[in-house]
C-alpha positions in Angstrom: -5.4 79.3 7.7 -2.2 80.8 8.9 -2.1 79.4 12.4 -0.9 81.9 15.0 -2.1 85.1 13.2 -5.6 83.7 12.4 -5.4 84.8 8.8 -7.6 82.9 6.4 -6.0 82.6 2.9 -9.0 80.9 1.3 -12.3 79.5 2.3 -14.3 76.8 0.5 -17.6 75.8 1.9 -18.6 72.2 1.6 -21.7 70.3 2.6 -21.6 68.9 6.2 -21.0 65.4 5.0 -18.0 66.4 2.9 -15.6 67.8 5.5 -12.8 65.1 5.5 -9.4 65.7 3.9 -10.3 63.8 0.8 -13.1 66.3 0.0 -11.0 69.4 0.7 -7.7 68.2 -0.8 -8.5 69.0 -4.5 -9.1 72.7 -3.6 -5.9 72.7 -1.5 -3.7 71.4 -4.3 -5.3 73.8 -6.8 -4.5 76.7 -4.5 -1.0 75.6 -3.6 0.0 74.7 -7.2 -1.3 78.1 -8.3 1.2 79.9 -6.1 4.8 80.6 -7.3 7.2 78.1 -5.7 8.8 80.9 -3.6 5.3 81.9 -2.3 4.2 78.4 -1.2 3.9 77.6 2.5 6.9 76.0 4.3 4.6 73.0 5.1 1.0 72.1 5.5 -0.7 70.7 8.5 -4.0 69.0 9.1 -6.0 66.7 11.3 -6.0 62.9 10.9 -8.3 62.9 7.9 -5.4 64.4 5.9 -3.1 61.6 6.9 -4.0 59.4 4.0 -1.6 57.8 1.5 -3.2 59.8 -1.4 -2.7 63.2 0.3 0.8 62.4 1.7 1.9 61.0 -1.7 0.7 64.2 -3.5 2.5 66.4 -0.9 5.7 64.5 -1.4 5.4 64.7 -5.2 5.3 68.5 -5.1 8.0 68.5 -2.4 5.8 70.1 0.3 6.5 68.9 3.8 3.5 68.1 5.9 2.4 67.5 9.5 -0.8 65.6 10.1 -2.3 64.3 13.3 -2.1 60.5 13.4 -5.3 58.5 13.9 -4.5 56.3 17.0 -5.4 52.9 15.6 -4.5 49.7 17.5 -1.0 49.5 15.8 -0.3 53.2 16.5 -1.1 52.8 20.2 1.2 49.8 20.4 4.0 51.7 18.7 3.6 54.6 21.1 3.6 52.2 24.1 6.7 50.4 22.8 8.5 53.7 22.3 7.7 54.8 25.8 9.9 52.1 27.2 12.9 52.5 24.9 16.0 54.1 26.2 17.3 55.9 23.1 15.3 59.1 23.5 17.3 62.3 22.4 17.2 65.9 23.4 15.0 67.8 20.9 15.4 71.3 22.2 13.4 73.5 24.6 13.4 70.8 27.3 11.8 68.3 24.9 12.9 64.8 24.0 12.1 62.8 20.9 12.5 59.3 19.5 12.2 58.1 15.9 10.3 55.0 14.8 8.5 53.8 11.7 5.1 52.4 11.1 3.8 51.1 7.8 0.4 52.7 7.2 
């Protein structure tokens, strides 16, 4: 789906118990790899079910940036809490601030 213009590029219907990223990823990769490199999207985005090592490794292998929601596990919540108290936040544009940190998945 092209986000802001609500344009569907492709639709693949799956059974109700096969809606996670691991079930839809094979069709996604087939679609993306079928596009000429100059026609591929700038990046892909998805919910936390796409934030798996398998899917991120594949995206990195084909040099396709990604943005996935992060499942807020106990360690993620701790990292967010720790970052909130740090003083090295930087201006990120449009009145936003950001901070960088790493978490081993």
